[in-house]
C-alpha positions in Angstrom: -72.1 59.2 30.0 -70.3 56.8 32.4 -69.0 53.3 31.6 -69.8 50.1 33.3 -67.3 47.4 34.5 -65.1 49.9 36.4 -64.2 51.7 33.2 -63.0 54.7 35.1 -60.2 52.4 36.3 -59.6 51.1 32.8 -59.3 54.6 31.3 -56.2 55.2 33.5 -54.6 51.9 32.7 -52.1 51.9 29.8 -52.7 49.3 27.2 -50.1 46.7 27.6 -47.1 46.0 25.4 -44.4 44.0 27.2 -42.1 44.0 24.2 -42.8 46.0 21.1 -41.0 43.5 18.8 -42.8 40.5 20.3 -46.2 42.2 20.1 -45.5 43.3 16.5 -44.8 39.7 15.5 -48.1 38.5 17.1 -50.1 41.2 15.4 -48.5 40.3 12.1 -49.4 36.7 12.7 -53.0 37.6 13.2 -53.1 39.7 10.1 -51.5 37.0 8.0 -53.9 34.4 9.3 -56.8 36.7 8.3 -55.3 37.2 4.8 -54.8 33.5 4.4 -58.5 32.9 5.3 -59.6 35.6 2.9 -57.7 34.2 -0.1 -59.0 30.7 0.6 -62.6 32.0 0.5 -61.8 33.8 -2.8 -60.5 30.6 -4.3 -63.5 28.5 -3.2 -65.9 31.2 -4.3 -64.4 31.3 -7.8 -64.6 27.5 -8.1 -68.2 27.6 -7.1 -69.1 30.5 -9.5 -67.5 28.7 -12.4 -69.0 25.3 -11.6 -65.7 23.7 -11.0 -66.1 20.6 -8.8 -63.3 19.8 -6.3 -61.9 16.3 -6.7 -63.3 13.5 -4.6 -60.1 13.0 -2.6 -60.2 16.7 -1.4 -63.7 16.9 -0.1 -62.4 17.8 3.4 -61.1 21.3 4.2 -57.5 20.2 3.9 -55.4 22.5 1.8 -52.7 20.0 1.0 -49.9 20.3 -1.5 -51.8 17.9 -3.8 -54.9 20.2 -3.7 -52.7 23.3 -4.4 -51.2 21.4 -7.4 -54.7 20.6 -8.6 -55.6 24.3 -8.4 -52.6 25.2 -10.5 -53.4 22.6 -13.2 -57.0 23.7 -13.2 -56.0 27.4 -13.6 -53.9 26.5 -16.6 -56.8 24.5 -18.2 -59.4 27.3 -17.9 -60.0 30.3 -20.2 -57.7 33.3 -20.5 -59.7 35.4 -18.0 -60.3 32.9 -15.2 -57.0 31.2 -15.4 -54.7 34.2 -14.6 -57.0 35.3 -11.7 -57.1 31.8 -10.2 -53.3 31.6 -10.6 -52.9 34.9 -8.8 -55.0 33.6 -5.9 -52.9 30.4 -5.7 -49.7 32.4 -5.6 -51.1 34.7 -2.9 -52.2 31.6 -0.9 -48.7 30.1 -1.0 -47.1 33.4 0.0 -49.4 33.8 3.0 -49.1 30.2 4.0 -45.3 30.3 4.0 -45.3 33.6 5.9 -47.8 32.2 8.4 -45.6 29.2 9.0 -42.6 31.4 9.6 -44.4 33.7 12.0 -45.9 30.7 13.8 -42.3 29.4 14.5 -41.4 32.8 15.9 -44.5 32.9 18.1 -43.9 29.4 19.3 -40.3 30.3 20.2 -41.6 33.3 22.2 -44.1 31.1 24.0 -41.2 29.0 25.4 -39.4 31.9 26.9 -39.4 32.0 30.7 -41.7 35.0 30.6 -44.6 33.1 29.1 -43.8 29.4 29.2 -45.8 28.3 32.3 -48.9 30.5 31.6 -48.9 29.5 27.9 -48.8 25.8 28.6 -51.6 26.2 31.1 -53.8 28.2 28.7 -53.3 25.7 25.9 -55.1 23.1 28.1 -58.3 25.0 27.7 -60.6 24.0 24.8 -60.7 26.5 22.0 -57.4 28.2 23.0 -54.6 27.8 20.5 -51.1 29.2 20.2 -52.2 32.5 18.8 -55.0 33.1 21.2 -52.9 32.2 24.3 -50.0 34.4 23.3 -52.2 37.3 22.2 -54.0 37.2 25.6 -50.7 37.1 27.6 -49.0 39.9 25.6 -52.0 42.2 25.6 -52.9 41.6 29.3 -49.3 42.0 30.5 -49.0 42.1 34.3 -51.9 40.0 35.4 -51.6 41.2 39.0 -52.8 44.6 37.9 -56.3 43.3 37.8 -58.0 43.0 41.2 -61.2 41.2 40.1 -63.1 39.8 37.2 -64.9 43.1 36.5 -61.5 44.7 35.8 -60.5 41.8 33.5 -63.8 42.1 31.6 -63.5 45.9 31.3 -59.9 45.9 29.9 -60.7 44.3 26.5 -63.8 46.5 26.2 -66.3 43.6 26.8 -68.5 45.4 29.4 -71.6 47.4 28.4 -71.6 51.2 28.5 -73.8 52.7 31.2 -75.9 55.9 30.5 -77.1 57.8 33.5 -79.0 61.0 33.9 -81.6 62.7 36.1 -84.4 60.8 34.5 -82.8 57.4 33.8 -80.6 55.3 36.0 -77.9 52.9 34.8 -79.3 52.3 31.3 -77.0 49.8 29.6 -75.8 50.3 26.0 -73.4 48.5 23.7 -70.0 47.2 24.8 -67.4 49.9 25.2 -65.0 48.3 22.6 -62.1 49.9 24.5 -58.8 48.0 24.8 -57.0 45.8 22.3 -59.3 44.9 19.4 -57.2 41.9 18.3 -57.7 40.4 21.8 -61.4 40.6 21.3 -61.1 39.0 17.9 -59.1 36.1 19.4 -61.5 35.6 22.2 -64.4 35.5 19.7 -62.7 32.8 17.6 -61.9 30.8 20.7 -65.6 31.0 21.8 -66.9 29.7 18.5 -64.3 26.8 18.7 -65.6 26.0 22.2 -69.2 25.9 21.0 -68.2 23.2 18.5 -66.5 21.0 21.1 -67.6 21.8 24.6 -71.2 20.7 25.6 -71.1 22.9 28.7 -70.4 26.0 26.7 -73.2 25.0 24.3 -75.6 24.8 27.2 -74.5 28.3 28.4 -75.0 29.6 24.8 -78.5 28.3 24.6 -79.3 29.7 28.1 -78.0 33.1 27.2 -79.6 33.7 23.8 -82.9 32.0 24.9 -83.6 31.0 21.3 -83.9 34.6 20.2 -81.9 35.6 17.1 -81.4 39.2 18.4 -79.6 37.9 21.5 -77.0 35.8 19.7 -74.4 38.6 19.7 -75.0 39.3 23.4 -74.5 35.7 24.1 -71.2 35.6 22.2 -70.0 38.7 24.1 -70.9 37.2 27.4 -69.0 34.0 26.6 -66.0 36.0 25.4 -66.0 37.8 28.7 -66.3 34.6 30.7 -63.5 33.0 28.7 -61.2 35.9 29.3 -61.8 35.7 33.0 -61.2 32.0 33.1 -57.9 32.5 31.2 -56.9 35.2 33.6 -57.5 32.9 36.6 -55.6 30.0 34.9 -52.6 32.1 33.9 -52.5 33.9 37.3 -52.2 30.5 39.1 -49.0 29.9 37.2 -47.4 33.0 38.7 -46.4 36.2 36.9 -42.8 36.6 35.7 -40.8 39.3 37.5 -40.2 40.8 34.0 -43.9 41.6 33.7 -44.7 43.0 37.1 -45.6 46.7 37.0 -44.7 47.1 33.3 -46.5 49.3 30.8 -46.1 50.2 27.1 -42.6 49.6 25.9 -41.5 48.0 29.1 -41.8 51.1 31.3 -43.4 51.3 34.7 -47.1 52.0 34.6 -48.1 53.6 37.9 -47.3 53.9 41.6 -50.0 51.3 42.3 -48.2 48.8 40.0 -44.9 49.6 41.6 -46.4 49.1 45.1 -47.7 45.6 44.0 -44.2 44.7 42.9 -42.7 45.7 46.2 -45.3 43.7 48.0 -44.5 40.6 45.9 -40.9 40.6 46.9 -39.8 38.5 49.9 -39.2 40.7 53.0 -36.0 40.3 54.9 -36.3 39.7 58.6 -34.5 42.3 60.7 -33.1 41.5 64.1 -33.5 43.6 67.3 
């Protein structure tokens, strides 16, 4: 079995981690955001199962302090079984919310460092791309000059289909390889769904790709994820790559002779006299 999208190149490329501490903070931020979403769904599901109507002033999806206070009062007024469970959910919600706020401050501080500032600000101009998506992309992709073309960019996060070849069949496409950083794929997926809600052009592309067929919806999402990643690569690359990132691999070490050669080529050459 061989892989499409120049995966033979990808298999030799180390997954990027410019700074282990910064990357760990980003991964923690993603996990906390997932936990926060999960506990919100648990609270809303319990309210629905018990037939507890939300107050009129909280019909929106806003989880304000007033709404949290209402949840606490509601938990105290319910029976001995539901009350403690709902109280536990509210406590977990507040814990995850405070932790998410703290991690967001750290990620925002990281985004303003010289290494990421210009590229981060440029990516944030794109619809659907928020702080977490932009910084996950930049930290996971690392030295953007390592990628020569859009096929390599699409291959790195594992968004290219696998290719099966034999003597009887030729280039039969399969599912995506799912190689590369899984959290980057998750962030791109969330960004695509946000784009679909706000960008008419992306909606047109979505309709064109899935052709009104339910079994093609996932393929359409993957295609849009790949396109978004490529657009982000172009936009970030136009801002220039920090010298701290050129030719770096996991833990900040040099990746390959090819990356080192690119770094040498990027340096200004001194003119020599005769």
